[in-house]
N, C-alpha and C positions, 0 to 999 in steps of 0.2 A: 434466400438468407445470404447476407454478406458476412464474411469472416474477415476481421481486421488483421492486417499484417503489421504486427507490433514492432517489428524491427525498423520499419520505416514510417509507421503511423498512417500509411495509406491503406485503402480498402482494396481487397481482392475478392473476386467472385468465388464463392464456394457452393457445394451442393446444398439444396434446400434441406432443412431438418425441421419438420413440423412438430417434433417433440419438445422444442425448446420453449420455455415461458416467454411471455413478453416482458418488456422493460417494467411496466406498472406492476406486474405480479412480483417480480424480484424486489423492486423498491419497496413495496408493501411489507414483504417478508423482513427485509433489512430493517425498516423502520420499526416494525413490531419488536424485534431483538433489541434495537437500541432503546426502546422505550422500557423494556425489561431490565436492562442493566441500569438505566437512568433511575428506576425505582429502587435499586439496590445500592446507589451511590453513597459514599461516605461512611461505610460499615467497617473501615480499616482493612489492612491487607492481611487478612486471615487466610493464609495460602499454604498449599503443599506442593512439593515437586510433582511434575507430571506432564508438563507442556513440552514444546520443542527445546531440546537441549537441556531438559531438566528445569526449565523456567518455572516459577511458582504459578499455580492455578487457583483462582478464588472460586467461591460460590456462584458469583456473578458470571464468570467465565462458564461454568457448568450450566447454569440455568440458560444462558444465551445460545450455547451450543445445542443443548437438548431441543430448544425451540427451533433453532435453524435446521438441524438435522430432520425433524419432523416435517416442517414446512417445505423444505427443499425436496423431500421425497414426494410430497404432495403435488408440487407444480412440475416435476420432472426436469430434465430427462432422466432415465436410469443412469446413475453415476456414482461412483465412490466419492466419499467426502474426505478430504484432508483438512483437518482442523488443528489449530495451534494447541488447544486444550487436550484433546484426546489423541492426536495423531490420526491414524487411518480409520474410517468408519465405512461400513459397507464395502469391504475389501473385496468381496466376492464379485461386485459389479465390474464387468470387464469390457464395457462399451466404449464408445468413442471419447466420452466426456469425463471430467472430474470437476468437482467443486472445491474451491480453496478458500477456507473460511477462517477469519480472525474474529472470534466471538466477543473479544474485548480487547482492542488496542488502546494502550495508555492506562494500564491497570493501576499503575501507582498514583496517577493523577485521580482516577476514579475512587481509589480507596481513600485517598486523602481529601475528597470533596472538591476537586478542581475539575473544571468543565471540559478539558481537552482529552476526550476519549470517544471512541466510536466502535462501530461494528462494520465489517466489510466482507463481501462475498464476490468471488469471480468463477466464471464458468470457463474452463479452457480445455483445449483439446489435448488429449494424452499422447505422449510419445513425440518423437521428431526433435528438431533442433529448438533451443531456447532462442528467443522468447516464444512460448507457444501461443498460437492464435487464441484470442480471448474475445469471443462474440458478445459476451453478456457480463456486466459487472455492476456493483452498486456499493455505496458506503454512505454512512450516516453518521454524524457527530450531534446527538440530540439537543445538548445544551447550547451548541453553537448555532442551532437552526440551519444546519448546512448538510445538503446531500447532493452527491454526484452519482451519475450512472453512465453506463455505456451499453448501446445496443445497436441495432441495425441501422439506425439513423444518425449514429455518431454519439459523442459525449454530450451530456446535459448537465447544467448547474440548476438544481430544483429551486434555489432561492430566486434566481432571475428568469427561470423558464427559457434560458438562452444557452447556447454552447459556450462552455468556458474557452477563454483564450489566454494565452501566456502573456507576460509582460513585454514590454518593447525596449527594456533597458539594454544597451549595446556594450556596456563595459563592466568589468568587475568592480571597479571603483565606483562606490555609491550603491552599489547592489546590496540586497539583503538575503542571506543564504541561511537556510535551516541546517543545523548540524544535529544529527541523531546520536545519542549517547547509548552505549551498549548497556542494557538494563541489568545484565549479569555482572557488571563492574570488572569486566576482564582488565587486568592491569595493563597488558600491552596495548590493547585498543584505547585504554583511557589516556595513555601517554601519547599515542598517536593523535588522538582527538584533541587534547590539549595544544599540541604542536599545530594542528590544523587550524584552530581557532586563533592562535597567535599569527600564523601566516596570513589568514583573512584580514585580520585587523591591519597588518603591515600593508596588504594590498589595497586598503581603503574601503574594504567591504564590512558591512554589519553582519552580525549573525544572531539567530535565534535558536534556543533550545526549548522545545515545547513539550517533548516526551510523548509524541503521538505521531509516528512515522506517516500513517495513512492520511492524518489531517495536514501535516506539513507538505506531503506531495499534492494534495488537493489544493492548497493554497498557492502552489507553483502553477498548476493547471489554470487556476482562476486569475492568475496574474498578480496575486497579492504578495507573493514572495518571487524572488528571481531565481533561486536555486535551492538544491537539497543535496546533502552528502551523508551517506551511511557508510562507515568504515567496515562495519561488521555485517551481519545477515539477519534479515527479518522477513523471510519469504511470505508469510501469511499476512503480515500488515501491508506489504507493498503489492500483492498480486493484483488486487482489484483497481488500483489508482495509477500504477505505471503506464497501463495502456490509455488511460484517460489524459495523462500528461502529453503522451504522444499524440493522441487525437486533438488536443488543444493547441498543437503547433509547437509543442516542446521536444526536447532531445533527452533520451535516457540511454546511459551507457554503464558499463563497470568503471572502475577507477582508472583503468588503462585504456579507456576509449572503446572497449569491445562491446558487442551487443549483449544484453542481459535481460532476463526476466525476473531478477531477484534471487535466483536459486542459489548462486554463489556470493561469498563475501563481496561487498563493495558495490554501491550505487552512487551515480552521479546524474542528477536530473536537474534540468534547467530550461530556460526559455529558449534555448538554441544559441542565442546571440553571445552569451557569455560563457558557453560550454568549454571551449578550448582553453580560456583563461583559467577557469575553474579547475579543469584536469590538470593544468600545470602546478597549481597550488597543492591539489591532493597529491600529485605524484611526488612532491617535496617532502611529504611525511612518511613515504614508504608505501609499497604495494600492498594490498590485502592478500593474506596467504589463504591456501585452500581450506584451512580449518580455523580461520579467525573467527 
């Protein structure tokens, strides 16, 4: 087994763990959950609080989460499950691993009948410094016909059957950057996000607001976007795809340039070449606070 060193994107040898499922097994599970939420698309945002930070949780979230919890128990390894919808599941599991699950990223798009939503799952090692080693991850956006995964052989774009690679753009001017908007509409974050968009335009960059952080990050990994900025916090949506960006040749840091696994507020992910320029722009709108 090879465990990815997510801080650098390189691979470091780790002890073999025959209990880990294969890439194909995890991708099949994630695709099944993605199909489940696709079948429920466009039913409106009939939601109740209950997710991370009190975020609304829909029936599609719950259906996908139930499916994922059952299937992940079947394919192993024994691990607790951290899910955006329910919080901690199987908390009595005290082993080496934990599953980090976003059963429905982009729920506002999903409820409104728009195609930018998906399901993502990451298996990461518990404890230690962030970002935690993530030997296995998969994400699927069913209406986009797009899925990516990470396993012992590296990252894979399942549309092309080849490893994803970040773009070659070497300057922020002319780059296209995805800007994540806080779904809770926090006034402070909205003001900073508005300033960020203005500063990006002044720097000659374009921006996109898609409303599905996992998908935006996957587009960076695949070279279809040049960068991504999240001023708030979305640890479930980003857990599976951040290591894939790194494996694709990109760079991922906090808004101050520090290593991150997405646990704290603030993520900047790029092709690496525009990273320092983008960090300067992000820094001009103020650093993320610990409770942003």
